Jmol script that loads the backbone (N, CA, C; Angstrom):
load data "model"
ATOM      1  N   UNK A   1     -46.434-102.062 -79.464  1.00  0.00           N
ATOM      2  CA  UNK A   1     -44.920-101.412 -79.165  1.00  0.00           C
ATOM      3  C   UNK A   1     -45.490-100.379 -77.590  1.00  0.00           C
ATOM      4  N   UNK A   2     -44.428-100.823 -76.858  1.00  0.00           N
ATOM      5  CA  UNK A   2     -44.661-100.270 -75.295  1.00  0.00           C
ATOM      6  C   UNK A   2     -44.084 -99.137 -75.011  1.00  0.00           C
ATOM      7  N   UNK A   3     -44.719 -98.211 -74.407  1.00  0.00           N
ATOM      8  CA  UNK A   3     -44.147 -96.834 -74.220  1.00  0.00           C
ATOM      9  C   UNK A   3     -44.454 -96.535 -73.078  1.00  0.00           C
ATOM     10  N   UNK A   4     -43.815 -96.069 -72.038  1.00  0.00           N
ATOM     11  CA  UNK A   4     -44.014 -95.371 -70.928  1.00  0.00           C
ATOM     12  C   UNK A   4     -44.301 -94.287 -70.743  1.00  0.00           C
ATOM     13  N   UNK A   5     -45.158 -93.658 -69.893  1.00  0.00           N
ATOM     14  CA  UNK A   5     -45.810 -92.593 -69.956  1.00  0.00           C
ATOM     15  C   UNK A   5     -46.302 -92.216 -68.571  1.00  0.00           C
ATOM     16  N   UNK A   6     -45.720 -90.798 -68.370  1.00  0.00           N
ATOM     17  CA  UNK A   6     -46.456 -90.167 -67.190  1.00  0.00           C
ATOM     18  C   UNK A   6     -47.510 -89.265 -67.092  1.00  0.00           C
ATOM     19  N   UNK A   7     -48.643 -90.108 -66.658  1.00  0.00           N
ATOM     20  CA  UNK A   7     -49.914 -89.644 -66.887  1.00  0.00           C
ATOM     21  C   UNK A   7     -50.573 -89.441 -65.580  1.00  0.00           C
ATOM     22  N   UNK A   8     -51.076 -88.785 -65.472  1.00  0.00           N
ATOM     23  CA  UNK A   8     -51.646 -88.047 -63.472  1.00  0.00           C
ATOM     24  C   UNK A   8     -52.435 -89.373 -63.491  1.00  0.00           C
ATOM     25  N   UNK A   9     -52.271 -90.261 -62.524  1.00  0.00           N
ATOM     26  CA  UNK A   9     -53.247 -91.216 -61.765  1.00  0.00           C
ATOM     27  C   UNK A   9     -54.462 -90.614 -61.976  1.00  0.00           C
ATOM     28  N   UNK A  10     -55.045 -89.812 -60.848  1.00  0.00           N
ATOM     29  CA  UNK A  10     -56.462 -89.255 -60.962  1.00  0.00           C
ATOM     30  C   UNK A  10     -56.830 -89.175 -61.910  1.00  0.00           C
ATOM     31  N   UNK A  11     -56.311 -87.999 -62.929  1.00  0.00           N
ATOM     32  CA  UNK A  11     -57.094 -87.835 -64.375  1.00  0.00           C
ATOM     33  C   UNK A  11     -57.596 -89.247 -64.739  1.00  0.00           C
ATOM     34  N   UNK A  12     -56.630 -90.140 -65.290  1.00  0.00           N
ATOM     35  CA  UNK A  12     -56.041 -91.236 -65.704  1.00  0.00           C
ATOM     36  C   UNK A  12     -57.974 -92.171 -65.157  1.00  0.00           C
ATOM     37  N   UNK A  13     -57.609 -92.140 -63.775  1.00  0.00           N
ATOM     38  CA  UNK A  13     -58.921 -93.076 -63.159  1.00  0.00           C
ATOM     39  C   UNK A  13     -59.957 -92.549 -63.372  1.00  0.00           C
ATOM     40  N   UNK A  14     -60.077 -91.133 -63.058  1.00  0.00           N
ATOM     41  CA  UNK A  14     -61.495 -90.643 -63.702  1.00  0.00           C
ATOM     42  C   UNK A  14     -61.910 -90.956 -65.177  1.00  0.00           C
ATOM     43  N   UNK A  15     -61.381 -90.777 -65.866  1.00  0.00           N
ATOM     44  CA  UNK A  15     -61.252 -91.435 -67.662  1.00  0.00           C
ATOM     45  C   UNK A  15     -61.720 -92.475 -66.976  1.00  0.00           C
ATOM     46  N   UNK A  16     -61.322 -93.437 -66.773  1.00  0.00           N
ATOM     47  CA  UNK A  16     -61.617 -94.954 -66.526  1.00  0.00           C
ATOM     48  C   UNK A  16     -62.830 -94.981 -65.873  1.00  0.00           C
ATOM     49  N   UNK A  17     -63.076 -94.551 -65.000  1.00  0.00           N
ATOM     50  CA  UNK A  17     -64.993 -94.748 -64.410  1.00  0.00           C
ATOM     51  C   UNK A  17     -65.555 -93.913 -65.387  1.00  0.00           C
ATOM     52  N   UNK A  18     -65.230 -92.711 -65.584  1.00  0.00           N
ATOM     53  CA  UNK A  18     -66.111 -92.157 -66.683  1.00  0.00           C
ATOM     54  C   UNK A  18     -66.613 -92.927 -67.892  1.00  0.00           C
ATOM     55  N   UNK A  19     -65.620 -93.662 -68.784  1.00  0.00           N
ATOM     56  CA  UNK A  19     -65.484 -94.142 -69.627  1.00  0.00           C
ATOM     57  C   UNK A  19     -66.286 -95.998 -69.543  1.00  0.00           C
ATOM     58  N   UNK A  20     -66.366 -96.227 -68.070  1.00  0.00           N
ATOM     59  CA  UNK A  20     -66.979 -96.800 -67.694  1.00  0.00           C
ATOM     60  C   UNK A  20     -66.096 -98.263 -68.361  1.00  0.00           C
ATOM     61  N   UNK A  21     -64.692 -98.319 -68.325  1.00  0.00           N
ATOM     62  CA  UNK A  21     -64.039 -98.923 -68.970  1.00  0.00           C
ATOM     63  C   UNK A  21     -62.931 -99.715 -67.636  1.00  0.00           C
ATOM     64  N   UNK A  22     -62.407-101.359 -67.842  1.00  0.00           N
ATOM     65  CA  UNK A  22     -61.975-101.912 -67.305  1.00  0.00           C
ATOM     66  C   UNK A  22     -60.067-101.453 -66.790  1.00  0.00           C
ATOM     67  N   UNK A  23     -59.447-101.146 -67.663  1.00  0.00           N
ATOM     68  CA  UNK A  23     -57.829-100.997 -67.207  1.00  0.00           C
ATOM     69  C   UNK A  23     -57.386 -99.581 -68.005  1.00  0.00           C
ATOM     70  N   UNK A  24     -56.144 -99.648 -67.858  1.00  0.00           N
ATOM     71  CA  UNK A  24     -55.781 -98.359 -68.270  1.00  0.00           C
ATOM     72  C   UNK A  24     -55.459 -98.221 -69.716  1.00  0.00           C
ATOM     73  N   UNK A  25     -55.390 -99.280 -69.952  1.00  0.00           N
ATOM     74  CA  UNK A  25     -54.637 -99.423 -72.083  1.00  0.00           C
ATOM     75  C   UNK A  25     -56.230 -98.978 -72.564  1.00  0.00           C
ATOM     76  N   UNK A  26     -57.239 -99.736 -72.263  1.00  0.00           N
ATOM     77  CA  UNK A  26     -58.420 -99.411 -72.907  1.00  0.00           C
ATOM     78  C   UNK A  26     -58.695 -97.611 -72.720  1.00  0.00           C
ATOM     79  N   UNK A  27     -58.517 -97.194 -71.675  1.00  0.00           N
ATOM     80  CA  UNK A  27     -58.759 -95.451 -71.391  1.00  0.00           C
ATOM     81  C   UNK A  27     -58.072 -94.884 -72.126  1.00  0.00           C
ATOM     82  N   UNK A  28     -56.459 -95.116 -72.216  1.00  0.00           N
ATOM     83  CA  UNK A  28     -55.768 -94.667 -72.756  1.00  0.00           C
ATOM     84  C   UNK A  28     -55.842 -94.365 -74.440  1.00  0.00           C
ATOM     85  N   UNK A  29     -56.428 -95.746 -75.065  1.00  0.00           N
ATOM     86  CA  UNK A  29     -56.924 -96.026 -76.526  1.00  0.00           C
ATOM     87  C   UNK A  29     -58.320 -95.206 -76.569  1.00  0.00           C
ATOM     88  N   UNK A  30     -59.139 -95.365 -75.709  1.00  0.00           N
ATOM     89  CA  UNK A  30     -60.451 -94.543 -76.050  1.00  0.00           C
ATOM     90  C   UNK A  30     -60.081 -93.216 -76.359  1.00  0.00           C
ATOM     91  N   UNK A  31     -59.392 -92.752 -75.387  1.00  0.00           N
ATOM     92  CA  UNK A  31     -59.446 -90.944 -74.871  1.00  0.00           C
ATOM     93  C   UNK A  31     -58.764 -90.637 -76.184  1.00  0.00           C
ATOM     94  N   UNK A  32     -57.384 -91.550 -76.844  1.00  0.00           N
ATOM     95  CA  UNK A  32     -56.915 -90.956 -77.823  1.00  0.00           C
ATOM     96  C   UNK A  32     -57.722 -91.042 -79.374  1.00  0.00           C
ATOM     97  N   UNK A  33     -58.635 -92.358 -79.490  1.00  0.00           N
ATOM     98  CA  UNK A  33     -59.259 -91.913 -80.503  1.00  0.00           C
ATOM     99  C   UNK A  33     -60.640 -91.015 -80.431  1.00  0.00           C
ATOM    100  N   UNK A  34     -60.984 -90.829 -79.449  1.00  0.00           N
ATOM    101  CA  UNK A  34     -61.923 -89.787 -79.293  1.00  0.00           C
ATOM    102  C   UNK A  34     -61.082 -88.381 -79.799  1.00  0.00           C
ATOM    103  N   UNK A  35     -60.027 -88.063 -79.125  1.00  0.00           N
ATOM    104  CA  UNK A  35     -59.087 -86.907 -79.339  1.00  0.00           C
ATOM    105  C   UNK A  35     -59.122 -86.908 -80.918  1.00  0.00           C
ATOM    106  N   UNK A  36     -58.687 -87.491 -81.735  1.00  0.00           N
ATOM    107  CA  UNK A  36     -58.591 -88.068 -83.131  1.00  0.00           C
ATOM    108  C   UNK A  36     -59.975 -87.618 -83.896  1.00  0.00           C
ATOM    109  N   UNK A  37     -60.768 -88.155 -83.375  1.00  0.00           N
ATOM    110  CA  UNK A  37     -62.181 -88.102 -83.993  1.00  0.00           C
ATOM    111  C   UNK A  37     -62.409 -86.653 -83.787  1.00  0.00           C
ATOM    112  N   UNK A  38     -62.553 -85.832 -82.904  1.00  0.00           N
ATOM    113  CA  UNK A  38     -62.914 -84.393 -82.511  1.00  0.00           C
ATOM    114  C   UNK A  38     -61.898 -83.533 -83.417  1.00  0.00           C
ATOM    115  N   UNK A  39     -60.546 -83.872 -83.434  1.00  0.00           N
ATOM    116  CA  UNK A  39     -59.827 -82.596 -84.495  1.00  0.00           C
ATOM    117  C   UNK A  39     -60.249 -82.964 -85.746  1.00  0.00           C
ATOM    118  N   UNK A  40     -60.424 -84.184 -86.197  1.00  0.00           N
ATOM    119  CA  UNK A  40     -60.829 -84.373 -87.825  1.00  0.00           C
ATOM    120  C   UNK A  40     -62.221 -83.620 -87.684  1.00  0.00           C
ATOM    121  N   UNK A  41     -63.217 -83.642 -87.032  1.00  0.00           N
ATOM    122  CA  UNK A  41     -64.445 -83.042 -86.981  1.00  0.00           C
ATOM    123  C   UNK A  41     -64.454 -81.576 -86.917  1.00  0.00           C
ATOM    124  N   UNK A  42     -63.476 -81.057 -86.394  1.00  0.00           N
ATOM    125  CA  UNK A  42     -62.976 -79.935 -86.052  1.00  0.00           C
ATOM    126  C   UNK A  42     -62.712 -79.230 -87.622  1.00  0.00           C
ATOM    127  N   UNK A  43     -61.652 -80.034 -88.151  1.00  0.00           N
ATOM    128  CA  UNK A  43     -61.399 -79.741 -89.543  1.00  0.00           C
ATOM    129  C   UNK A  43     -62.371 -79.795 -90.942  1.00  0.00           C
ATOM    130  N   UNK A  44     -63.115 -80.502 -90.492  1.00  0.00           N
ATOM    131  CA  UNK A  44     -64.119 -80.511 -91.497  1.00  0.00           C
ATOM    132  C   UNK A  44     -65.060 -79.434 -91.010  1.00  0.00           C
ATOM    133  N   UNK A  45     -65.446 -79.175 -89.660  1.00  0.00           N
ATOM    134  CA  UNK A  45     -66.341 -77.902 -89.847  1.00  0.00           C
ATOM    135  C   UNK A  45     -65.719 -76.722 -90.213  1.00  0.00           C
ATOM    136  N   UNK A  46     -64.146 -76.290 -89.845  1.00  0.00           N
ATOM    137  CA  UNK A  46     -63.192 -75.241 -90.429  1.00  0.00           C
ATOM    138  C   UNK A  46     -63.658 -75.226 -91.867  1.00  0.00           C
ATOM    139  N   UNK A  47     -63.778 -76.374 -92.617  1.00  0.00           N
ATOM    140  CA  UNK A  47     -63.683 -76.359 -94.096  1.00  0.00           C
ATOM    141  C   UNK A  47     -64.879 -76.298 -94.772  1.00  0.00           C
ATOM    142  N   UNK A  48     -66.188 -76.355 -93.959  1.00  0.00           N
ATOM    143  CA  UNK A  48     -67.596 -75.856 -94.090  1.00  0.00           C
ATOM    144  C   UNK A  48     -67.842 -74.601 -93.991  1.00  0.00           C
ATOM    145  N   UNK A  49     -67.147 -73.775 -93.457  1.00  0.00           N
ATOM    146  CA  UNK A  49     -67.241 -72.200 -92.859  1.00  0.00           C
ATOM    147  C   UNK A  49     -66.542 -71.672 -94.302  1.00  0.00           C
ATOM    148  N   UNK A  50     -65.736 -72.153 -95.240  1.00  0.00           N
ATOM    149  CA  UNK A  50     -65.027 -71.594 -95.671  1.00  0.00           C
ATOM    150  C   UNK A  50     -66.092 -71.781 -97.413  1.00  0.00           C
ATOM    151  N   UNK A  51     -67.143 -72.453 -97.486  1.00  0.00           N
ATOM    152  CA  UNK A  51     -67.775 -72.649 -98.416  1.00  0.00           C
ATOM    153  C   UNK A  51     -68.637 -70.932 -99.037  1.00  0.00           C
ATOM    154  N   UNK A  52     -68.854 -70.807-100.065  1.00  0.00           N
ATOM    155  CA  UNK A  52     -69.101 -69.639-100.222  1.00  0.00           C
ATOM    156  C   UNK A  52     -70.609 -69.841-101.077  1.00  0.00           C
ATOM    157  N   UNK A  53     -71.720 -69.306-100.700  1.00  0.00           N
ATOM    158  CA  UNK A  53     -72.780 -69.577-100.990  1.00  0.00           C
ATOM    159  C   UNK A  53     -73.583 -67.980-101.793  1.00  0.00           C
ATOM    160  N   UNK A  54     -74.066 -67.999-103.159  1.00  0.00           N
ATOM    161  CA  UNK A  54     -74.681 -67.469-103.744  1.00  0.00           C
ATOM    162  C   UNK A  54     -75.703 -66.426-103.344  1.00  0.00           C
ATOM    163  N   UNK A  55     -75.230 -65.227-103.329  1.00  0.00           N
ATOM    164  CA  UNK A  55     -76.379 -64.395-102.421  1.00  0.00           C
ATOM    165  C   UNK A  55     -77.895 -64.477-102.967  1.00  0.00           C
ATOM    166  N   UNK A  56     -78.345 -64.382-104.004  1.00  0.00           N
ATOM    167  CA  UNK A  56     -79.813 -64.138-104.396  1.00  0.00           C
ATOM    168  C   UNK A  56     -79.804 -65.755-104.624  1.00  0.00           C
ATOM    169  N   UNK A  57     -79.314 -66.641-104.431  1.00  0.00           N
ATOM    170  CA  UNK A  57     -79.809 -67.981-104.737  1.00  0.00           C
ATOM    171  C   UNK A  57     -81.467 -68.808-104.153  1.00  0.00           C
ATOM    172  N   UNK A  58     -81.931 -69.024-105.063  1.00  0.00           N
ATOM    173  CA  UNK A  58     -83.374 -69.724-104.558  1.00  0.00           C
ATOM    174  C   UNK A  58     -83.451 -70.953-105.046  1.00  0.00           C
ATOM    175  N   UNK A  59     -84.108 -71.719-104.276  1.00  0.00           N
ATOM    176  CA  UNK A  59     -83.949 -73.376-104.946  1.00  0.00           C
ATOM    177  C   UNK A  59     -85.135 -73.486-105.687  1.00  0.00           C
ATOM    178  N   UNK A  60     -86.130 -72.874-105.574  1.00  0.00           N
ATOM    179  CA  UNK A  60     -87.444 -72.778-106.377  1.00  0.00           C
ATOM    180  C   UNK A  60     -86.963 -72.914-107.422  1.00  0.00           C
ATOM    181  N   UNK A  61     -86.313 -71.277-108.184  1.00  0.00           N
ATOM    182  CA  UNK A  61     -85.762 -71.022-109.318  1.00  0.00           C
ATOM    183  C   UNK A  61     -84.618 -71.843-109.951  1.00  0.00           C
ATOM    184  N   UNK A  62     -83.992 -72.382-108.935  1.00  0.00           N
ATOM    185  CA  UNK A  62     -82.915 -73.793-109.477  1.00  0.00           C
ATOM    186  C   UNK A  62     -83.838 -74.883-110.132  1.00  0.00           C
ATOM    187  N   UNK A  63     -84.862 -75.110-109.317  1.00  0.00           N
ATOM    188  CA  UNK A  63     -85.340 -76.401-109.130  1.00  0.00           C
ATOM    189  C   UNK A  63     -86.176 -76.317-110.676  1.00  0.00           C
ATOM    190  N   UNK A  64     -86.649 -74.983-111.071  1.00  0.00           N
ATOM    191  CA  UNK A  64     -87.705 -74.968-112.408  1.00  0.00           C
ATOM    192  C   UNK A  64     -86.588 -75.026-113.387  1.00  0.00           C
ATOM    193  N   UNK A  65     -85.377 -74.657-113.195  1.00  0.00           N
ATOM    194  CA  UNK A  65     -84.171 -74.387-114.464  1.00  0.00           C
ATOM    195  C   UNK A  65     -83.613 -75.842-115.014  1.00  0.00           C
ATOM    196  N   UNK A  66     -83.511 -76.542-113.889  1.00  0.00           N
ATOM    197  CA  UNK A  66     -83.376 -78.300-113.691  1.00  0.00           C
ATOM    198  C   UNK A  66     -84.535 -78.932-114.519  1.00  0.00           C
ATOM    199  N   UNK A  67     -85.927 -78.654-114.285  1.00  0.00           N
ATOM    200  CA  UNK A  67     -86.903 -79.485-114.682  1.00  0.00           C
ATOM    201  C   UNK A  67     -86.807 -79.177-116.177  1.00  0.00           C
ATOM    202  N   UNK A  68     -86.772 -77.694-116.891  1.00  0.00           N
ATOM    203  CA  UNK A  68     -86.978 -77.136-117.985  1.00  0.00           C
ATOM    204  C   UNK A  68     -85.657 -77.296-118.943  1.00  0.00           C
ATOM    205  N   UNK A  69     -84.470 -77.814-118.333  1.00  0.00           N
ATOM    206  CA  UNK A  69     -83.002 -77.883-118.960  1.00  0.00           C
ATOM    207  C   UNK A  69     -82.684 -76.962-119.271  1.00  0.00           C
ATOM    208  N   UNK A  70     -82.608 -75.372-118.591  1.00  0.00           N
ATOM    209  CA  UNK A  70     -82.264 -74.027-118.597  1.00  0.00           C
ATOM    210  C   UNK A  70     -80.593 -74.339-117.961  1.00  0.00           C
TER     211      UNK A  70
END
end "model"
wireframe off; spacefill off
backbone 0.3
color backbone group
């Protein structure tokens, strides 16, 4: 699918050099891929921040309870 975009030439060239890529299409594809991955990581981290842990949790007690079938 061909798409026409107005992208800052200086910014695109910097990204191409930093990414050590040969052509503009590779640069844009890589940038979009990394952008998506970053956003997905943020969503995952945000979800992890909503987990509530037991305040008096003790891993040793839980391990003993599992071993003795409590």
